C-alpha positions in Angstrom: 0.0 0.0 0.0 1.2 3.5 -0.8 0.3 6.8 0.6 -0.4 9.2 -2.3 -1.0 12.9 -2.1 -3.3 14.4 -4.8 -3.1 18.2 -4.9 -6.0 20.1 -6.6 -5.2 23.1 -8.8 -6.4 25.4 -5.9 -3.8 23.8 -3.5 -6.2 21.5 -1.5 -4.4 18.3 -0.6 -5.9 14.8 -0.4 -3.7 12.2 1.2 -5.0 8.6 0.7 -3.8 5.1 1.0 -3.9 3.2 -2.3 -3.6 -0.6 -2.5 -0.8 -2.1 -4.5 -1.9 -3.2 -7.9 -4.3 -0.4 -8.5 -3.4 2.6 -10.6 -3.0 6.1 -9.3 -6.2 6.9 -11.2 -8.2 4.2 -9.5 -6.9 5.5 -6.1 -8.3 8.9 -7.0 -11.6 7.5 -8.3 -12.1 5.2 -5.3 -11.5 8.0 -2.9 -13.6 10.6 -4.7 -10.7 12.9 -5.4 -11.9 15.8 -7.5 -9.9 16.8 -10.6 -9.3 13.4 -12.1 -12.2 12.6 -14.4 -11.0 9.3 -16.0 -13.6 9.3 -18.7 -12.3 6.2 -20.5 -12.1 4.2 -17.2 -8.3 3.7 -17.4 -7.9 2.4 -21.0 -5.4 5.1 -22.0 -7.9 6.4 -24.5 -8.4 9.9 -23.2 -6.3 12.4 -21.2 -8.8 13.2 -18.4 -6.7 11.6 -15.7 -3.7 13.9 -16.5 -1.5 15.1 -13.6 1.8 16.8 -13.1 4.0 14.5 -11.1 5.9 16.3 -8.3 9.5 17.0 -9.6 11.0 14.9 -6.9 9.2 11.8 -8.3 9.6 12.2 -12.0 12.7 10.0 -12.2 11.4 7.5 -9.8 8.4 6.4 -12.0 8.6 4.0 -14.9 9.0 5.8 -18.2 6.0 6.7 -20.3 5.2 4.3 -23.1 4.4 5.5 -26.6 0.6 5.2 -26.2 0.7 7.4 -23.0 3.0 9.9 -24.6 0.6 10.2 -27.6 -2.5 10.6 -25.4 -0.7 13.4 -23.4 -0.7 15.4 -26.6 -4.5 15.8 -26.0 -4.1 16.9 -22.3 -4.6 20.5 -21.1 -1.3 22.3 -21.0 1.0 19.2 -20.8 4.5 19.5 -19.4 7.1 17.4 -21.3 8.8 16.2 -18.1 6.1 16.1 -15.4 2.8 15.2 -17.2 1.5 11.7 -16.8 -1.7 9.8 -17.1 -2.6 8.4 -13.8 -4.2 5.3 -15.4 -0.8 4.3 -16.5 1.0 4.4 -13.1 0.6 1.2 -11.1 0.8 1.5 -7.4 3.4 -0.4 -5.4 5.3 0.1 -2.1 7.9 2.0 -4.2 5.3 4.8 -4.8 4.7 5.5 -1.1 4.8 9.2 -0.7 4.1 10.0 -4.4 2.7 13.5 -4.9 0.7 14.5 -8.0 -0.7 17.9 -8.9 -3.9 18.2 -10.9 -4.1 20.6 -13.8 -6.5 23.6 -13.8 -8.9 21.5 -16.0 -9.1 18.2 -17.9 -10.0 18.1 -21.6 
């Protein structure tokens, strides 16, 4: 289990425990975290679970695959280094303490 901090665009923090094997998106959905819409349900077919990974965590996450990188082109105001789709980040003990920041909006 990992403790993940989701920070809304307005600065409000939500710290939740997310079970290993779930995705960061599923952790947000299951805990009613606003700002992650996840319209496609985690199929990497939209960009509505887009977040900015805290700079301290960028290098600790597995690299984006080509499909995720392509979908991020449709995200609102993507950042080449920090933008990720939360449906593509699997939770493990190694992610304990992960911090993600929600964009102003999802498109």
